[in-house]
C-alpha angles and dihedrals in degrees: 000000000000090000089074093066096055142048123265095189125124117194098197141016089247088062089055091052090048095052092051087045089055092050088067092058090225096192090069096052104069090061090056092048096051089056087050093051093046091053092046093053094050091048090048093046090237097308107099121171105245094220092047089049090052094045094048091047092050093047090049092047089052093048094048092046090053092051093049092048093054090046087055091051090049095044097041090111098054090037087061092053097052115075095215093057101031092098096054112119096260102050092036088055095236090125124033121225093243094054091045092053092050088051093050092048091050092051091050093048090047090049096049093045095047093049095043094051101040104025117021140280094260091059089048096049092049093051090048090049086055091057092046093047094047095047101038104028102034108022099035104027112024109024094070100029116039136042085221088066094112093038098059094028089057086079088078093056089049095052093083088069087058092048094052092052093046094050090059101039105018086228141066126244136189089263090054091053093045090056088048088050090051095054090042092054093042094057099072097054091042095049098037092056085057091045091054089056096050099030094129092058092053089047091053093058097038098249107154101223112167093253090056097046105032102023134238099294096054091044094052091047086055091048091051092050095049093044093055093048090046093055091045091052094054091060091060092072087068094040134048096001097044090209091134133030140229095289092060092042089054095049093042090053094045093048093042093053092056090046091052091048095051089046089052090051089053090049089057094046105034094168098045102111089188090063092046090051091051089050092048094049093043089049089064093047089046095057093044095049093044089054091047089052090055086055098047094043092053094052114110089228090059090052090052094051094048089049090050093050090048093050090046092059097036 
């Protein structure tokens, strides 16, 4: 067992808390929450109930933390084999699988309860479906067996947008599904750029990420295609759905232009890890700023300012 090679000792209660906190992969969660918030603001036409926002984000955090914890349990063998992940709580032996599973179940129950009581059952069911999809479809089925792992698995990361919309309206509209699609389409170029950088780690443990199986050139072609489609999809919120206005459209086109340019640079330099890193880092900023534009565009004050400008020049 890998636990015999490492220390299980915690010196303080704070270190125990830190280990369980690390199980949730907290750096991933904020990006999921900002897509939730962007969707909520559009659904609420810029007037989100602060309490509902807090509850929904808390429920989403707990659901994501549960999914990531189960992922850590399942992947502890390959995490031990990769140098960059060997010191995580599971492969290092600081947290045992049974304890981690109890923690994950408690997080999932807390998420479902919170969303059901203070939002609605649809939002709770969607959040729970995200856990199930991430664990069973992505982690168990796809990650170790298919080059399409991150494509299909990206649906789990897009579900928070549906949760946010459902929390506000207790239903799902075409706009909600479009935001879901935007996040879904954005995930492959975002994650494949990272996979290019750490391809050797994936190859070492036999994970069939696209760069490992198909090579750099095929991967960057796919990154290019998905980037173009993603940017095109973002504009559909403005037209024909009219779910967002001109402020969002301007920001989406500006951010999208930079995204496409960086993907094009990578297409011309498939083996340049510096360019891949630039694209990966920008893709994070891209999604965060795009969702921020959704929020700003939906605010009543933004509508008033746009109307004033239009009247000024009409």
